[in-house]
Every structure is written in structure tokens, then in C-alpha cells.
Steps between C-alpha positions, in 0.01 A plus 500: 500500500632563153521271204692504176289497186748331268386178334768457235829588659770644282795513738492871544638814660777344706699379202690824468822299498499405134153545356144563605198281442159660500132428459286629217297797619173311470616218725522712814201738501450770763822441692425652843261742335454647152737435211593867483791659682751219443844545347508383140748532218431594143486149355215251491642331809614818668871558549557128558603199297281190501708182536276206596226383732402193697145403597507362853124478555164536328334626820420873494649730767736235638843663457557778755870589466827419324847489655831431324822363649797739528679322215196534273474128433191406701152645535250438779131559432260536792202265476236700689188291467136564429323795667246277676771330711404148399754232412696659218686203359420431138586131518518399863821684586572756776263790562748771403870581489755594235587357161875475433593579140840452338575810289866435416383507139262796491355390169409158642387523866442159662289403802739356761300447818245623752540627858182437705346722764321388815135410448274807454804730494564721197805685364400840363697799377784449743743257336874562458828311449803656667858393563566481874845441650521489878671277755188281507407489131662551161306469176185609320188543712142499373283733710123447487216679678209296629135604508234287662232365271301235683477346847847340492677808362817642659657845479850639533801471273630173351870458416648240264857414408496499119875493448418182307165590341438137408522402866352781713532464877267678742687715752208627707127537462235752608705727724380849586298694753268276699142563602275312736498179295757511223754702305347800326458465126724726294455650156860568400858430606843635408833362625851641490855414607703754700821298510503335841123499535188461288149633545152480350233768520140382473154654467279407794143468365342480845611800702668835525796514542506327162871520414671205669872422477651157569864408548567203267876480551424142597209432263405187692425716804356840391444757777255789500709804595293807408149621422412837351185698423569742214244736647748568783752641252328808359386348173148649515415768242160631614510782246438242226279273705764244604455473875605139554754265342547126480754285319391307193814361332868526574 
């Protein structure tokens, strides 16, 4: 499992549409390793312009990912939960899920809602909003991975209709490759529209083959259509010690 380390979320990276919001360097220490080796500009903030920020929680290590709607007006922040897999709600609310933030006015982001996950199920680094237009669905779709964190946890991918972000509607929940008891947990997901059809590729945390592809042309009835093991496709580089490969993020 992976967790985000952000505690004060400045709606970041994805806002390439009009402006970019970032965190101070000290607020996100040791991002997936040392602080060295990252791209940085010449200014105090790097080659970025700070616009605003919004504190969504005071709990450390709770925000795992950020996704932004195609029109750039809405942000979705993954509420991961505490590492010990206990009840994560700060005031009696759902375990985990996604905060919905209105960013029409980038200088004044506003909390607009919360999308809950199933009990003991956590969204990680696999959240995305994509426009899907098929015969069965037309609108903006929120794609969330699900990792199990507790006895009631569920895996798979979760799809929401967020065409109206103030009134999200669940399309399907916890679809993916199935094991003996339940859907395998997944660490990441990425969806795309091909015109007549739509698909989502997910990271299977449980087994090789770990690259699973689902047909989500009808997002209320996803279908697993392919499974791949990258090791079957000549990705090994034994000369530099890389003899096996697995997928981390899409």
C-alpha cells in the first residue's frame, strides 16, 4: 500500500489549465525518497506560481492524491486514512473517500462535499476525473482505486458520475479481478475514452499478472477483458540488475 504524505493541500500539479498551486517545500518532506533529484525552477517556489491553499484536514498523512475535472473547476482529494487502519473519521463521518473542492475561483477554493468509500476501503494514488462519452454514459467520471485496510475492506475500482460535482452518483463499486473471497485490491487506476468504448487499466496488488484492463463502456457493468504480466514482454534488464517488473502507478 502507498499513502500520500500531504497534510496541507494546495491544489497542485493538475491545475495546468490556468495556474498551478503548490506546497511549500517543508510541507511535503521526503516525497517517495530523498528531496534531491526533483525538477525545480530558479525561484523560491520553483518554476511555479503560488495561488492559494485550502486546509482540508489536520490529520497527518491523510491526503493521498489530487484529481481535477477536465474543465478545471473542481478538485477531488483522496482521503486515505490513518496507517493503522482504524476508524479514520475525525468527527464521526465515513472512514475514507474524497473531498470535493470548488476551484472556480483559484484564489478562493471552497469545500463543496465529500464522497465516501466503503468501510475499511481506502483510495490511494489512483484517482482521476475523465470525460467519458459512450452509448451508455456521457459526462465526467471520477475513477478511484480501492485498497483494503481492515476486515470490511473491499478492492477493485470505484466509478462515480461527477457531471454534477455537488450531487455525485455512484456508477459501480469494487470491480476488478476476483480472488477466492473478494475483488483484489488495486493501487492505481487510469481510464480513457476511445470513442465508442471506454476502458480502465488497474494495478492488481495481489497477483501477477498485475496489469488488468476492464471495459467500462457501460460503467454500471464493468467487465474484466485482459490481464498482463509485464515480465512476459521483455522488460527485464539483467545487465543492470532489473530481472523482474511490477506496475506501481499508471
